[in-house]
Every structure is written in C-alpha cells, then in structure tokens.
LOSE-932389 format. One record per residue: x, y, z of N, C-alpha, C in turn. Coordinates in nm, 2 decimals. Example, Ala and Ser with C-alpha at 12.3 -4.5 7.8 and 13.67 -1.06 7.14 Angstrom:
BEGIN
REC    n_px    n_py    n_pz   ca_px   ca_py   ca_pz    c_px    c_py    c_pz
REC    1.32   -0.57    0.78    1.23   -0.45    0.78    1.32   -0.33    0.78
REC    1.28   -0.22    0.71    1.37   -0.11    0.71    1.29    0.00    0.79
//
This chain:
BEGIN
REC    n_px    n_py    n_pz   ca_px   ca_py   ca_pz    c_px    c_py    c_pz
REC    1.66   -0.95   -0.90    1.64   -0.81   -0.93    1.63   -0.73   -0.79
REC    1.68   -0.61   -0.80    1.68   -0.53   -0.68    1.54   -0.48   -0.64
REC    1.52   -0.47   -0.51    1.39   -0.43   -0.45    1.41   -0.31   -0.36
REC    1.31   -0.21   -0.38    1.30   -0.10   -0.29    1.16   -0.10   -0.23
REC    1.14   -0.05   -0.11    1.01   -0.05   -0.05    0.97    0.10   -0.01
REC    0.85    0.13   -0.05    0.79    0.26    0.00    0.68    0.23    0.10
REC    0.69    0.29    0.22    0.58    0.27    0.32    0.51    0.40    0.34
REC    0.37    0.39    0.32    0.29    0.51    0.33    0.25    0.54    0.47
REC    0.30    0.65    0.52    0.28    0.68    0.67    0.25    0.83    0.69
REC    0.18    0.89    0.60    0.15    1.04    0.60    0.02    1.08    0.66
REC   -0.07    0.98    0.68   -0.21    1.01    0.71   -0.24    1.05    0.85
REC   -0.35    1.12    0.87   -0.39    1.17    1.00   -0.46    1.07    1.08
REC   -0.54    0.98    1.02   -0.62    0.89    1.10   -0.73    0.95    1.18
REC   -0.81    1.04    1.12   -0.91    1.11    1.19   -1.01    1.03    1.26
REC   -1.04    0.91    1.21   -1.14    0.82    1.28   -1.08    0.75    1.40
REC   -0.95    0.77    1.43   -0.89    0.71    1.55   -0.92    0.80    1.67
REC   -0.99    0.91    1.66   -1.02    1.00    1.77   -0.90    1.05    1.84
REC   -0.80    1.08    1.77   -0.67    1.12    1.83   -0.59    1.20    1.73
REC   -0.51    1.29    1.78   -0.42    1.37    1.69   -0.29    1.30    1.66
REC   -0.27    1.18    1.72   -0.15    1.10    1.70   -0.15    1.05    1.56
REC   -0.04    1.06    1.48   -0.04    0.99    1.35   -0.09    0.85    1.36
REC   -0.17    0.81    1.26   -0.23    0.68    1.27   -0.13    0.57    1.28
REC   -0.01    0.58    1.21    0.09    0.47    1.21    0.16    0.46    1.35
REC    0.14    0.56    1.44    0.21    0.55    1.57    0.11    0.50    1.68
REC   -0.01    0.47    1.64   -0.10    0.40    1.74   -0.04    0.27    1.77
REC   -0.04    0.23    1.90    0.03    0.10    1.94   -0.06   -0.02    1.94
REC   -0.01   -0.13    1.89   -0.07   -0.26    1.90    0.02   -0.35    1.98
REC   -0.03   -0.40    2.09    0.05   -0.48    2.18    0.18   -0.42    2.21
REC    0.18   -0.29    2.24    0.29   -0.22    2.29    0.39   -0.16    2.18
REC    0.36   -0.18    2.05    0.45   -0.13    1.95    0.37   -0.05    1.85
REC    0.43    0.06    1.80    0.36    0.14    1.69    0.34    0.05    1.57
REC    0.22    0.07    1.51    0.18   -0.01    1.39    0.29   -0.01    1.29
REC    0.35    0.10    1.26    0.45    0.11    1.15    0.57    0.03    1.18
REC    0.60   -0.01    1.30    0.72   -0.09    1.33    0.70   -0.23    1.27
REC    0.58   -0.28    1.28    0.55   -0.41    1.23    0.57   -0.41    1.08
REC    0.53   -0.31    1.01    0.55   -0.29    0.87    0.69   -0.28    0.83
REC    0.77   -0.20    0.90    0.91   -0.19    0.87    0.99   -0.32    0.89
REC    0.95   -0.39    1.00    1.02   -0.52    1.02    0.99   -0.62    0.91
REC    0.87   -0.62    0.86    0.83   -0.71    0.75    0.91   -0.67    0.63
REC    0.91   -0.54    0.60    0.98   -0.49    0.48    1.13   -0.53    0.49
REC    1.19   -0.51    0.61    1.33   -0.54    0.63    1.36   -0.69    0.60
REC    1.27   -0.77    0.63    1.29   -0.92    0.62    1.29   -0.96    0.47
REC    1.26   -0.87    0.38    1.26   -0.89    0.23    1.40   -0.85    0.18
REC    1.49   -0.80    0.27    1.62   -0.76    0.23    1.62   -0.65    0.11
REC    1.55   -0.54    0.12    1.54   -0.45    0.02    1.67   -0.36    0.01
REC    1.70   -0.30   -0.10    1.81   -0.21   -0.12    1.79   -0.08   -0.04
REC    1.66   -0.04   -0.04    1.63    0.09    0.02    1.48    0.09    0.07
REC    1.46    0.15    0.18    1.32    0.17    0.23    1.30    0.32    0.25
REC    1.19    0.37    0.18    1.15    0.51    0.19    1.02    0.51    0.27
REC    1.01    0.60    0.37    0.88    0.61    0.44    0.83    0.75    0.41
REC    0.70    0.76    0.37    0.64    0.88    0.33    0.57    0.94    0.46
REC    0.62    1.05    0.50    0.56    1.12    0.62    0.49    1.24    0.59
REC    0.39    1.28    0.67    0.32    1.40    0.65    0.26    1.46    0.77
REC    0.15    1.41    0.82    0.09    1.46    0.95    0.19    1.43    1.06
REC    0.22    1.54    1.13    0.32    1.52    1.24    0.44    1.45    1.20
REC    0.50    1.49    1.09    0.61    1.42    1.03    0.73    1.39    1.13
REC    0.76    1.50    1.21    0.87    1.48    1.30    0.85    1.37    1.40
REC    0.73    1.35    1.45    0.70    1.25    1.54    0.72    1.11    1.48
REC    0.68    1.09    1.35    0.69    0.97    1.28    0.84    0.94    1.26
REC    0.92    1.04    1.22    1.06    1.03    1.19    1.13    0.99    1.32
REC    1.09    1.05    1.43    1.16    1.02    1.56    1.13    0.88    1.60
REC    1.00    0.84    1.58    0.96    0.70    1.62    1.03    0.59    1.54
REC    1.08    0.63    1.42    1.14    0.53    1.33    1.29    0.55    1.31
REC    1.34    0.63    1.40    1.48    0.68    1.38    1.58    0.56    1.39
REC    1.54    0.46    1.47    1.64    0.35    1.49    1.65    0.26    1.37
REC    1.57    0.27    1.27    1.57    0.19    1.15    1.66    0.26    1.04
REC    1.71    0.18    0.95    1.78    0.23    0.83    1.69    0.26    0.72
REC    1.61    0.37    0.74    1.52    0.41    0.63    1.53    0.56    0.60
REC    1.48    0.60    0.49    1.48    0.74    0.45    1.34    0.80    0.45
REC    1.32    0.92    0.50    1.19    0.98    0.50    1.18    1.08    0.39
REC    1.06    1.08    0.33    1.02    1.18    0.23    0.89    1.25    0.28
REC    0.89    1.38    0.27    0.78    1.46    0.33    0.67    1.48    0.22
REC    0.55    1.45    0.26    0.43    1.48    0.17    0.36    1.60    0.24
REC    0.37    1.72    0.18    0.31    1.83    0.24    0.27    1.93    0.13
REC    0.15    1.96    0.10    0.03    1.91    0.17    0.00    1.76    0.12
REC   -0.10    1.70    0.18   -0.13    1.56    0.15   -0.25    1.56    0.04
REC   -0.21    1.53   -0.08   -0.30    1.53   -0.20   -0.33    1.40   -0.26
REC   -0.33    1.29   -0.17   -0.37    1.16   -0.22   -0.25    1.06   -0.22
REC   -0.29    0.94   -0.25   -0.19    0.83   -0.25   -0.08    0.84   -0.36
REC   -0.13    0.89   -0.48   -0.04    0.91   -0.59    0.06    1.01   -0.56
REC    0.01    1.12   -0.50    0.10    1.24   -0.46    0.20    1.19   -0.36
REC    0.16    1.10   -0.27    0.25    1.05   -0.16    0.37    0.98   -0.23
REC    0.34    0.89   -0.32    0.45    0.82   -0.38    0.54    0.91   -0.47
REC    0.48    1.01   -0.53    0.56    1.11   -0.60    0.68    1.16   -0.52
REC    0.66    1.17   -0.39    0.76    1.23   -0.30    0.89    1.15   -0.29
REC    0.87    1.02   -0.33    0.99    0.93   -0.32    1.07    0.93   -0.45
REC    1.03    1.00   -0.55    1.09    0.99   -0.68    1.24    1.03   -0.68
REC    1.27    1.14   -0.62    1.41    1.19   -0.62    1.50    1.09   -0.54
REC    1.45    1.03   -0.43    1.52    0.93   -0.35    1.55    0.80   -0.43
REC    1.47    0.77   -0.53    1.48    0.65   -0.60    1.52    0.68   -0.75
REC    1.57    0.80   -0.77    1.61    0.84   -0.91    1.71    0.75   -0.97
REC    1.80    0.70   -0.89    1.91    0.61   -0.94    1.88    0.46   -0.92
REC    1.77    0.43   -0.87    1.73    0.29   -0.84    1.68    0.22   -0.96
REC    1.73    0.10   -0.99    1.68    0.02   -1.10    1.63   -0.11   -1.05
REC    1.50   -0.13   -1.06    1.45   -0.26   -1.01    1.30   -0.24   -0.98
REC    1.25   -0.31   -0.88    1.11   -0.31   -0.85    1.09   -0.24   -0.72
REC    0.97   -0.18   -0.71    0.93   -0.11   -0.58    0.81   -0.17   -0.53
REC    0.81   -0.20   -0.40    0.70   -0.26   -0.33    0.64   -0.15   -0.25
REC    0.51   -0.13   -0.25    0.44   -0.02   -0.18    0.35   -0.08   -0.07
REC    0.38   -0.04    0.05    0.31   -0.09    0.17    0.24    0.02    0.25
REC    0.14   -0.01    0.33    0.07    0.09    0.41    0.12    0.07    0.55
REC    0.16    0.19    0.61    0.21    0.19    0.75    0.11    0.15    0.85
REC   -0.02    0.15    0.81   -0.13    0.12    0.91   -0.18   -0.02    0.89
REC   -0.11   -0.11    0.81   -0.15   -0.24    0.79   -0.05   -0.34    0.83
REC   -0.04   -0.37    0.96    0.07   -0.45    1.02    0.06   -0.60    1.01
REC   -0.05   -0.65    0.95   -0.07   -0.79    0.95   -0.02   -0.86    0.83
REC    0.02   -0.79    0.72    0.06   -0.86    0.60    0.19   -0.93    0.63
REC    0.20   -1.05    0.58    0.31   -1.14    0.61    0.42   -1.13    0.50
REC    0.55   -1.15    0.55    0.66   -1.14    0.46    0.65   -1.25    0.35
REC    0.60   -1.37    0.39    0.59   -1.48    0.30    0.49   -1.45    0.18
REC    0.38   -1.38    0.22    0.28   -1.33    0.12    0.35   -1.24    0.02
REC    0.43   -1.15    0.08    0.49   -1.05   -0.01    0.60   -1.11   -0.10
REC    0.67   -1.21   -0.05    0.76   -1.28   -0.13    0.69   -1.35   -0.25
REC    0.57   -1.41   -0.22    0.49   -1.48   -0.32    0.44   -1.37   -0.42
REC    0.40   -1.26   -0.37    0.35   -1.15   -0.46    0.46   -1.10   -0.56
REC    0.58   -1.08   -0.50    0.69   -1.04   -0.59    0.73   -1.14   -0.69
REC    0.73   -1.27   -0.65    0.76   -1.38   -0.74    0.66   -1.39   -0.85
REC    0.53   -1.37   -0.81    0.42   -1.38   -0.91    0.44   -1.26   -1.01
REC    0.47   -1.14   -0.96    0.49   -1.03   -1.04    0.59   -1.05   -1.15
REC    0.70   -1.11   -1.10    0.81   -1.14   -1.20    0.78   -1.24   -1.30
REC    0.71   -1.35   -1.25    0.68   -1.46   -1.34    0.57   -1.42   -1.45
REC    0.49   -1.33   -1.41    0.38   -1.29   -1.50    0.42   -1.17   -1.60
REC    0.55   -1.13   -1.58    0.61   -1.02   -1.66    0.51   -0.90   -1.67
REC    0.46   -0.86   -1.55    0.37   -0.75   -1.54    0.45   -0.62   -1.51
REC    0.39   -0.51   -1.56    0.44   -0.37   -1.52    0.41   -0.34   -1.38
REC    0.29   -0.40   -1.33    0.25   -0.37   -1.20    0.16   -0.49   -1.15
REC    0.17   -0.52   -1.02    0.09   -0.62   -0.97    0.03   -0.57   -0.84
REC   -0.10   -0.60   -0.82   -0.17   -0.56   -0.70   -0.21   -0.68   -0.61
REC   -0.19   -0.67   -0.48   -0.23   -0.77   -0.39   -0.37   -0.75   -0.36
REC   -0.45   -0.86   -0.37   -0.60   -0.84   -0.35   -0.64   -0.94   -0.25
REC   -0.77   -0.93   -0.20   -0.83   -1.03   -0.12   -0.98   -1.02   -0.15
REC   -1.05   -1.13   -0.12   -1.20   -1.13   -0.14   -1.26   -1.12    0.00
REC   -1.35   -1.02    0.01   -1.41   -0.99    0.14   -1.56   -1.02    0.13
REC   -1.62   -1.07    0.24   -1.76   -1.09    0.25   -1.83   -0.96    0.23
REC   -1.78   -0.85    0.30   -1.84   -0.72    0.29   -1.72   -0.62    0.25
REC   -1.72   -0.59    0.12   -1.61   -0.51    0.07   -1.63   -0.36    0.08
REC   -1.73   -0.32    0.15   -1.77   -0.17    0.17   -1.64   -0.09    0.21
REC   -1.62    0.02    0.14   -1.51    0.11    0.17   -1.38    0.08    0.10
REC   -1.37   -0.03    0.03   -1.25   -0.06   -0.04   -1.27   -0.04   -0.19
REC   -1.15   -0.01   -0.26   -1.15    0.00   -0.40   -1.17   -0.14   -0.46
REC   -1.24   -0.16   -0.57   -1.27   -0.29   -0.63   -1.17   -0.32   -0.74
REC   -1.13   -0.44   -0.75   -1.04   -0.49   -0.86   -1.12   -0.56   -0.96
REC   -1.13   -0.51   -1.08   -1.21   -0.56   -1.19   -1.11   -0.64   -1.28
REC   -1.12   -0.77   -1.29   -1.03   -0.85   -1.37   -1.09   -0.87   -1.51
REC   -0.99   -0.90   -1.60   -1.03   -0.96   -1.73   -1.09   -1.10   -1.69
REC   -1.20   -1.14   -1.75   -1.27   -1.26   -1.72   -1.17   -1.38   -1.72
REC   -1.18   -1.45   -1.61   -1.10   -1.58   -1.59   -0.95   -1.56   -1.62
REC   -0.89   -1.46   -1.57   -0.75   -1.44   -1.59   -0.69   -1.37   -1.47
REC   -0.55   -1.36   -1.47   -0.48   -1.29   -1.36   -0.46   -1.14   -1.40
REC   -0.51   -1.10   -1.52   -0.49   -0.96   -1.56   -0.61   -0.87   -1.51
REC   -0.57   -0.75   -1.48   -0.66   -0.65   -1.42   -0.71   -0.56   -1.54
REC   -0.84   -0.54   -1.54   -0.91   -0.45   -1.63   -0.91   -0.31   -1.58
REC   -0.94   -0.30   -1.45   -0.94   -0.16   -1.39   -0.95   -0.18   -1.24
REC   -0.90   -0.08   -1.17   -0.92   -0.07   -1.02   -1.00    0.06   -1.00
REC   -1.11    0.05   -0.93   -1.20    0.16   -0.91   -1.23    0.19   -0.76
REC   -1.21    0.31   -0.72   -1.24    0.35   -0.58   -1.39    0.34   -0.56
REC   -1.43    0.31   -0.43   -1.57    0.29   -0.40   -1.65    0.41   -0.45
REC   -1.60    0.53   -0.42   -1.68    0.65   -0.45   -1.70    0.67   -0.60
REC   -1.62    0.61   -0.68   -1.63    0.62   -0.83   -1.69    0.50   -0.90
REC   -1.73    0.40   -0.82   -1.77    0.27   -0.87   -1.92    0.27   -0.91
REC   -1.94    0.20   -1.02   -2.08    0.18   -1.07   -2.15    0.07   -0.98
REC   -2.28    0.06   -0.99   -2.35   -0.04   -0.91   -2.30   -0.19   -0.94
REC   -2.27   -0.21   -1.07   -2.21   -0.35   -1.10   -2.07   -0.37   -1.04
REC   -1.99   -0.26   -1.04   -1.86   -0.27   -0.99   -1.86   -0.29   -0.83
REC   -1.96   -0.22   -0.77   -1.97   -0.23   -0.62   -2.01   -0.38   -0.58
REC   -2.07   -0.45   -0.67   -2.10   -0.59   -0.64   -1.98   -0.69   -0.64
REC   -1.87   -0.64   -0.69   -1.74   -0.72   -0.69   -1.69   -0.73   -0.55
REC   -1.65   -0.84   -0.51   -1.60   -0.86   -0.37   -1.45   -0.87   -0.36
REC   -1.38   -0.87   -0.47   -1.23   -0.87   -0.47   -1.18   -0.72   -0.46
REC   -1.10   -0.70   -0.35   -1.07   -0.56   -0.32   -0.92   -0.54   -0.33
REC   -0.89   -0.41   -0.34   -0.75   -0.36   -0.35   -0.70   -0.35   -0.21
REC   -0.59   -0.41   -0.18   -0.53   -0.41   -0.05   -0.44   -0.29   -0.03
REC   -0.41   -0.21   -0.13   -0.31   -0.10   -0.12   -0.17   -0.15   -0.12
REC   -0.14   -0.27   -0.14   -0.01   -0.33   -0.15    0.02   -0.36   -0.30
REC    0.13   -0.30   -0.35    0.16   -0.31   -0.50    0.30   -0.34   -0.52
REC    0.33   -0.40   -0.64    0.47   -0.41   -0.69    0.47   -0.34   -0.82
REC    0.57   -0.25   -0.85    0.58   -0.18   -0.97    0.72   -0.20   -1.03
REC    0.73   -0.19   -1.16    0.86   -0.16   -1.22    0.88   -0.01   -1.19
REC    1.00    0.02   -1.13    1.02    0.16   -1.07    1.01    0.26   -1.18
REC    1.08    0.24   -1.29    1.08    0.34   -1.40    0.94    0.37   -1.45
REC    0.87    0.26   -1.47    0.73    0.28   -1.53    0.64    0.35   -1.43
REC    0.66    0.32   -1.30    0.58    0.38   -1.19    0.59    0.53   -1.20
REC    0.71    0.58   -1.20    0.73    0.73   -1.19    0.69    0.80   -1.32
REC    0.71    0.73   -1.43    0.67    0.78   -1.56    0.52    0.80   -1.56
REC    0.45    0.70   -1.51    0.30    0.70   -1.51    0.25    0.80   -1.41
REC    0.32    0.82   -1.29    0.28    0.92   -1.19    0.28    1.06   -1.25
REC    0.37    1.08   -1.35    0.38    1.21   -1.41    0.26    1.24   -1.50
REC    0.17    1.14   -1.52    0.06    1.16   -1.62   -0.07    1.16   -1.55
REC   -0.08    1.13   -1.42   -0.21    1.12   -1.35   -0.26    1.26   -1.32
REC   -0.40    1.27   -1.30   -0.46    1.40   -1.27   -0.55    1.39   -1.15
REC   -0.61    1.50   -1.11   -0.70    1.50   -0.99   -0.85    1.50   -1.03
REC   -0.88    1.44   -1.15   -1.01    1.44   -1.20   -1.09    1.32   -1.15
REC   -1.13    1.34   -1.02   -1.21    1.23   -0.95   -1.29    1.29   -0.84
REC   -1.37    1.21   -0.77   -1.46    1.26   -0.67   -1.39    1.33   -0.55
REC   -1.26    1.29   -0.52   -1.19    1.34   -0.41   -1.10    1.46   -0.45
REC   -1.08    1.48   -0.58   -0.99    1.58   -0.63   -0.85    1.56   -0.58
REC   -0.81    1.43   -0.58   -0.67    1.39   -0.53   -0.60    1.31   -0.64
REC   -0.47    1.29   -0.62   -0.39    1.21   -0.71   -0.40    1.06   -0.66
REC   -0.48    0.98   -0.72   -0.50    0.84   -0.68   -0.38    0.76   -0.74
REC   -0.31    0.68   -0.65   -0.21    0.59   -0.70   -0.27    0.49   -0.80
REC   -0.39    0.45   -0.77   -0.45    0.35   -0.86   -0.47    0.40   -1.01
REC   -0.47    0.53   -1.03   -0.48    0.59   -1.16   -0.36    0.55   -1.25
REC   -0.25    0.51   -1.18   -0.13    0.46   -1.25   -0.16    0.34   -1.33
REC   -0.25    0.26   -1.28   -0.29    0.14   -1.36   -0.36    0.18   -1.49
REC   -0.44    0.28   -1.48   -0.50    0.33   -1.61   -0.40    0.37   -1.71
REC   -0.30    0.44   -1.67   -0.19    0.47   -1.76   -0.12    0.35   -1.82
REC   -0.10    0.25   -1.73   -0.04    0.12   -1.78   -0.13    0.06   -1.89
REC   -0.26    0.06   -1.86   -0.35    0.00   -1.96   -0.34    0.08   -2.10
REC   -0.34    0.21   -2.09   -0.33    0.29   -2.21   -0.21    0.26   -2.29
REC   -0.10    0.23   -2.22    0.03    0.20   -2.29    0.04    0.06   -2.32
REC   -0.06   -0.02   -2.30   -0.05   -0.16   -2.33    0.03   -0.25   -2.24
REC    0.05   -0.19   -2.12    0.13   -0.26   -2.02    0.04   -0.36   -1.93
REC    0.09   -0.47   -1.90    0.01   -0.57   -1.82    0.01   -0.53   -1.67
REC   -0.11   -0.54   -1.62   -0.13   -0.53   -1.47   -0.19   -0.66   -1.42
REC   -0.13   -0.72   -1.32   -0.17   -0.85   -1.27   -0.23   -0.83   -1.13
REC   -0.31   -0.93   -1.09   -0.37   -0.93   -0.95   -0.32   -1.06   -0.89
REC   -0.28   -1.05   -0.76   -0.24   -1.17   -0.69   -0.33   -1.17   -0.56
REC   -0.41   -1.28   -0.54   -0.50   -1.28   -0.43   -0.45   -1.36   -0.32
REC   -0.45   -1.30   -0.20   -0.41   -1.38   -0.08   -0.53   -1.45   -0.03
REC   -0.51   -1.57    0.02   -0.62   -1.66    0.08   -0.66   -1.61    0.21
REC   -0.58   -1.52    0.28   -0.61   -1.48    0.41   -0.65   -1.33    0.41
REC   -0.77   -1.30    0.40   -0.81   -1.15    0.40   -0.77   -1.07    0.52
REC   -0.75   -1.14    0.64   -0.71   -1.07    0.76   -0.58   -0.99    0.74
REC   -0.49   -1.05    0.65   -0.36   -0.99    0.63   -0.36   -0.85    0.58
REC   -0.46   -0.82    0.50   -0.46   -0.69    0.43   -0.54   -0.58    0.51
REC   -0.59   -0.62    0.63   -0.67   -0.52    0.71   -0.59   -0.40    0.74
REC   -0.64   -0.28    0.70   -0.58   -0.15    0.75   -0.66   -0.11    0.87
REC   -0.60   -0.02    0.95   -0.66    0.02    1.08   -0.70    0.16    1.07
REC   -0.83    0.18    1.07   -0.89    0.32    1.06   -0.97    0.36    1.19
REC   -1.00    0.26    1.27   -1.08    0.29    1.39   -1.02    0.22    1.52
REC   -1.06    0.27    1.64   -1.01    0.20    1.76   -1.05    0.06    1.76
REC   -1.17    0.03    1.71   -1.22   -0.11    1.71   -1.13   -0.20    1.62
REC   -1.09   -0.15    1.51   -1.00   -0.22    1.42   -0.87   -0.24    1.48
REC   -0.82   -0.15    1.56   -0.70   -0.16    1.63   -0.70   -0.28    1.73
REC   -0.81   -0.29    1.80   -0.83   -0.40    1.90   -0.82   -0.53    1.82
REC   -0.89   -0.54    1.71   -0.90   -0.66    1.63   -0.76   -0.70    1.58
REC   -0.68   -0.59    1.54   -0.55   -0.62    1.49   -0.46   -0.67    1.60
REC   -0.47   -0.62    1.72   -0.39   -0.67    1.83   -0.42   -0.82    1.85
REC   -0.54   -0.86    1.84   -0.58   -1.00    1.86   -0.51   -1.08    1.76
REC   -0.52   -1.04    1.63   -0.46   -1.12    1.52   -0.31   -1.12    1.53
REC   -0.25   -1.01    1.57   -0.10   -1.01    1.58   -0.06   -1.11    1.69
REC   -0.13   -1.12    1.79   -0.10   -1.22    1.90   -0.11   -1.36    1.84
REC   -0.22   -1.38    1.77   -0.24   -1.52    1.71   -0.12   -1.55    1.61
REC   -0.07   -1.45    1.54    0.04   -1.46    1.44    0.17   -1.46    1.51
REC    0.17   -1.44    1.64    0.30   -1.44    1.72    0.39   -1.32    1.68
REC    0.33   -1.21    1.65    0.41   -1.09    1.62    0.41   -1.01    1.76
REC    0.49   -1.06    1.85    0.49   -1.01    1.98    0.58   -0.88    1.99
REC    0.56   -0.80    2.09    0.66   -0.69    2.11    0.80   -0.75    2.14
REC    0.90   -0.68    2.10    1.04   -0.72    2.13    1.08   -0.68    2.27
//
C-alpha cells in the first residue's frame, strides 16, 4: 500500500528561548527536522508534506534540498488544523499517511516500519505510537480497552481526569491513518477544549463514534519519542543521537 508522510514543523518553540523555528535548532550540527526527513525518506514514501508556519520561509529554505512539498499553516490553530493544510496536496492520494513531528529526531525507521506493519495487520483506521514513561507529565495519555491493542480514548493532559493522569502510557504524536478517513474526520472536529484549538487527537473520537478501530503500538524504547521543547532536552537529544550513530553528514 502507498505511503505519504506529513511532518509537523509549524511551531514557534517558545521555551527554546529563541525566535528560531524549533525544528531548525541544531543537534550535532544539523537542524532537527533533517533527521526526521531522512528517516521519512528511508520509508520510501510516495509524497512528503511538511507543515510550516512560524518563520515559514526559513524552514522552507532550510529543507529546499529535499524532495518535499510545504503546506502553510497560518494562523496556527492546533495540530488538527496543521494536518488540515495538507488535504489539498493529498487529495488524489490513496493509501496511508504517517504523521511525524519535526522536533522529534530520535524515532527510528525500523520502529516506524513496525508501526505501519502493525497498523495494517490490525486492520485499524488509525494507529498511534505510544511509550510508557516513568513520569508522563505534559503528555497526552492513551487509554486502552482493558488487555487489548485497541484504544478507548486519547486525552490531553489539560483535559485529563485524575484517574487518566495516573496512566503512564503516552501519546508520542506519531500516527498512521487511512488517508481518506483522516480528512473526513478532520472535517468534523471542533475547538471545544481547554486550548480552543483543533486537536488532531480528536480525530480518534470521530473514529470511535463511527465504529472504526483505533490501535496502539508501544515502542520499548521511550527515548525514541522524545520531542524537544527546551535547551536541556536538545542537549539530551544530541547525546542520544550520537549513541544511535546519527552523525552529521
């Protein structure tokens, strides 16, 4: 089955104490987003769409050597809104779409291949890559159907109950969707939440309402899903990238 990839790269990264787009901060000499694009390319997708927003021209310029297409998110109204911007570019695409974060350079191609294979074998409309963290603070929680691979709900930390906050399985922000179902569901989500944004995770709620299966695939290596929001996390990512031998070219 054909694969397309959407890379989220529109954010400001305010906690990085810099006006530079977060995905252009360098780890071991390379912009974070380059690691993500290289990983995406290794999956041999039919198309890669990068969602740009904050300082869009800088991000487009930095990624111009790659065969990717940019979609502009302006203004930035949440993760669901970001993915909506790719709809026209994928209007003729039939297959699955993998969604990656441009500020998460540690996810491995092998893990993504396993995620996609699991998605196909479980006949799910959508599959989320998860990890179990000792301290899941700040992450959306994945609530499973008891003793199964099926997801009951995904809840953002700000909207989670006390019981849901005790769950340590978190949403990595990496997903595989049936493309047609994704954009149909995006057309139905609202901004009725704490942030008044379009959450991409609300697509899962639409899937549940329609009786579509949502699966969870857990990586055994939580380091892979680390996103970079602070200078301290960038230093840690550099260390892990060196261990994983993702050196500058």
